[in-house]
N, C-alpha and C positions, 0 to 999 in steps of 0.2 A: 476538245479534240484530244485523243489519246496520243501521248508522246511516244514516238517510234524510235527505237535505238538499234544500233548494230554493235553489240558489246565487243565482238572480236575487233572491229575496226577501231573502237575507242581504245582498247588495250594495245593494238598494234601501233597506234600513233603516239600513245602516251607512255609506253614502257621505257625503262631506263635503257640507255644505249649499251648493247652487249659488246664484249670483246670479239666474240664469234657469233654471227647471226645466222642460225639455221631455222629461224621462225619466219622471217620475211620470205615471200614466195616469188619474187621477181627473178628473172634471169639476170646474170651478171650484166651490169649496164654497159652499153656501148659508149665510147668516147666520140667526140664530134668527128675526129679524123677516121673513125671506123666507117663513116658514111661519105664516100667520095663525092665531092661537089657540094657538100653541105654548106660551106661558108658562102659560096656563090649563090646558092638557092635562097638564102635569107632575104626576104623582101616583105615590106608591110602592105604592099598593094595586092588587091585581088578581090573577087566577089564570091559569096557563098550563100546564095538565096535558098538553094535546096541541098546544101553541102557543097564543098569546093569541088567543082566538076571534074578536074583531073584526078583528084583523090577518089571520088566515087567511081570513076571509070577504071582506075587501077584496082580497087577492091573487087569490082564486078568481074574484071578480066581474070584476076587471080582465082576466083571461086567459080568461074564458068557460068555466071548468071548475067541477066540483063541489068543495066544500070538502074532501071526503075524498081529493082528489088533491093536496093541498097539504101540504108539511112545511116548517116554518120552521127557520132556522139562523142562526148568527152570520156574516153576510156570504155572498157567493157561494162563497168558498173553504171556508167551513164546510159549505155545502150540498154542494160537490163531495166533501169528505172523507166526510161522512155517507153520501152516495150510494155511494161506493166501498166503504165498510165494510158497507153493506147488501147490495151486489151481489156481493162477491168473497170468496173463501176463500184462505188461503195455498196457493200453488202454481198458482192460476189465472193466466191470461194476459190482458193487455189489449192492444189495438191502438190506438196513439196517432198523431195527426198530427205531422209535423215540417215546418217550425218549430212550436214548441209554447210554451205558457205553463207554466213548469216546476212550479208547485205542483200542477197537475192530475195529471201522471204520478207525481209524488212521493207524492200521496195514495194512489194505487194501490199503489205500492211499500211504503208504510207499513203497509198491511194484508196484505202478503205476496205480492202478485201480481208477476209478471214483465212487462216492457214490451217489445213489438215496435213497429216504426215503419212507417208508410207516408209517402211524401213528397208534400207539396204543393210544386209547382214554380213558380218565378217565371216560367218560360217559358210556363206555362199560366195566368198571371194568379193564381197561388196557389189556383186553384179545386180543389175536391174532385171526383175522378172515382169514381163509385160502383163501377165495375168494378175500379179499383185497390184499393179497400177489400175488395171481395169476394175478389180474388185473394190478398190478404195474410192472410186469416183462416185459422186452424188449428183443429184439433179441440179445442184447449185454450182458445181465445179465449172469454171470457165477456162482455167489455165493450169497446166502441169509444169512444174519447175524442176529442171534437171541440170546437171553439169556433166560434161563429157570432154576429156577425162574428168573423173569425179574429183571434186575438191571437198574433202581433204585427202582421199586415199590415193589418188593418182591412177585409179583403175579405169580402163577404157571399156565402154559399151560398144559392141560391134554394130555395124550398120543394119544387120538383119534384125536385131532386137529393136532398134529404133524404128525400122519400117513397120514392125508389128504394132508398136505404140502409136505411130503416126496414123496407120490405117484405122485403128479403133477410134482415135481422137477425131479424125475426119468424119467418120460416121456419126459421131455424137455432136459435132460442131464445136469442139474444144480445141484450143491452141496449146502447143507444147513449146515452151521457151527453153532452149538448150544453151547454156553458157559453155562455149567451146574455146575459152581463152588459152587453154593448155594443149589444144589439139595439134598445133604445129610442132610440138616437141615430142610427139609420138613418132618414133623412128621406124617401127615395123607395124604393118597392118593398120595404118592410120585410117580411121573412119572418114567417110565422106561428110562434108558439112550437112547437118541435119536438114537444113532448108532446101537442099537439092533433092531430098528424098520424097517430100510431100509438102503441099501447101499448108498443112496443119502446123508445120514447124516454123519457129523463129530462131535463127542462129545468131548468137552474139559473140564478139571477140574483140581483140585489140592487138596492137604491136608490143604489148608489155611483157607478158609472161614467156613468150616464145622467142623474142628477138632482142630483149634488153633495151627497149626504147620507151620505158615507162613515162619519162618526162614529156614526151610528145602528146600524151593523152589522146592518142588516135584510137577511137573505138568505132564499132559499127554493128548494125543489125542487118541480117539478110532474111527476107520474108517475101510473101506474096506481094505483088504491086500494091494492092489495097492496104495491107497492114503496114508496108513500108511508108506509104503516103500518110497514114495515121500517125506513125512514129515521127515523121518529119513535122507534122502539125503540133505534136507535143513539144518538140524542140523549139517551136516558135514561142512557146510560153516560158521557156527556161533561159536560153542564152541566144536565141534568134540567129546568130551568125557565127560560124566556126572561126576559130583563131587562125588567121591566114598564115603567119609565119610557121606555126606548128603544122598546118595542113600542107604547106609547101614542102617542108622537110619530110613529112610522112609520105607524100607522093614520091619524093626522091628515094625514100626507103624502099618503096615497092619496086622501084627500078633495080634495086640491088638486093632484093629479098632472098634470092638464091644464095648469094654470098653470105648474108646474115644468117641464113638457115644452116649453112655449113659451119659457121662459127658456133651456133647454138648446139648443133649435133655433136661437135667435139666436146663441148662442156657436158652435155647430157651423157655421152658414152663414158667419159672419165668418172663422173660422179655416180653413175649407175653401177659401175664396176666397184667403186669404193664402197657404196652402200651394200652391194651383194656380199662383199668380204666382211663388212661390219656385222651384218645380220647373221651370217654363217658362224661368226665367232661368238655370237651372243644369243644362243637359242632360248634364253629366258625372255627375249622379246619376240612376241608373235606378230608376224606381219604378212600381208599379202604383197608379193613383189610388185612394186609400182612400174607402170609403163612410162609415166611422165616424170615431172620433177618434184613429186611429192611422195612421202611415205607416211603411213599412219599406224605405227606399231602400238602394242600394249604390253605391259610388263605382266607376265603370267601371274595370276592370283591377286592382282592389284585392282581394286574397284575404282579408284580415282587417282589419275596420274598427276594431279595438280601439285601435291607436295613434292613429288620427284622433280617436276619442272622447276619449281621454286628453288629447291636445294641445288639443283644443277646450276642454275644461274648464279645463285648467291656464292657458291663455292668455286665455280670454274669460269664464270663470265660467258658461258655458252647458252644461247637462247634457242629454245624450241617452243612450239605453240601448244598450250594445254587443250586437251580434247573437249573440255566442257563447252568451249566456244562453238564447237561444231555439233553439239548434241550427243557426244560420245565421250563421257568423262574418263573412262578407263584408258583411253588412247592419248597419244600426243603426236603432233605433226612435225615431221622433219622436212624442211625445204632443201631441195637438191639442185637449185639453180644457180647458186653462187659460183664464183671462180673455183676451179677444182682444188687449188691449194687450201682455200678456206674450208671447203666441205671436208676434205681429208683431215685437216687439223681439228675440225669440230667433231667428226666421228671418232677420231682417236681420243679426244678429250672425254666424250661420252663413254667410250669403252673403258677408260681408266677409272671413271667415276663409278661405273657399274661394278668393276672388279674390286674396287676399294671396300665395298660393302656399305658405303654411306648412302647408297640409293635406297 
């Protein structure tokens, strides 16, 4: 059996601890007291035969779908894996965007699928072209793999483009898996969940990237009732029963999600303003302005950003993610979800490093 790896995740888990971390992509974490009633909600009792029922109901209500269209999972990555396992057989083919978030195509490879690529191009603002996707499909393609907002660039694909992709996929009998884990930190023109546009779509997400609740590992997939049922059957083979204390706290989080969203929006606005000022002051960095909490710049004229990333960390203690992990080595990813004082300090440090000539 071929050994499947996710090199970015190996790097992210094993890298030295930075003084300022702009490589990790989570929103600044909540404390327990940020979730009113959390201490009282902790309880080991409960049942989760098809997902913890109150949590399934809360996810369904939040997204305007019926509960039978929701399948829960351990984080968004868990939902992506369960969905790939439910949709694919060994020998099938998936079509994946590039640049990419590597655990997504790795999940498809793990269940025996082969991966083909279509290119998101910086010259086109990293946008998806439905005709490019249609032209790259083959008779063996069973699933298209996307992220929206795009990881690593943070660029949003509008619902109109997704509808065109979904309509074509539905005609061909192909599923479209859309990782939407950053969708809720889009403050303007937020796209609808893809799964509400067409039954061709499977939407995955979690409470991690948009709400600072990574430790709860609350993830989900929204799909047609049949695909959601198949995803639940895959979970039967992996962990069978959701962790009740986590699901109780996640259900509580949904009751307070508007307040948590306001907290996230304040962080995003502050960091987006800091990033705009940083990039305006450094035109040598070419970047498509991000809508979410990620930016994916490149240093003009540099083919591989890895030496820059390594020197930046070695000399300043500031961590950003090298683009080669995402299939775009000329770029590097800056995460903009940390506390505003951390992001501001990190961007200032990167600016000083660029101005020093050592970059």
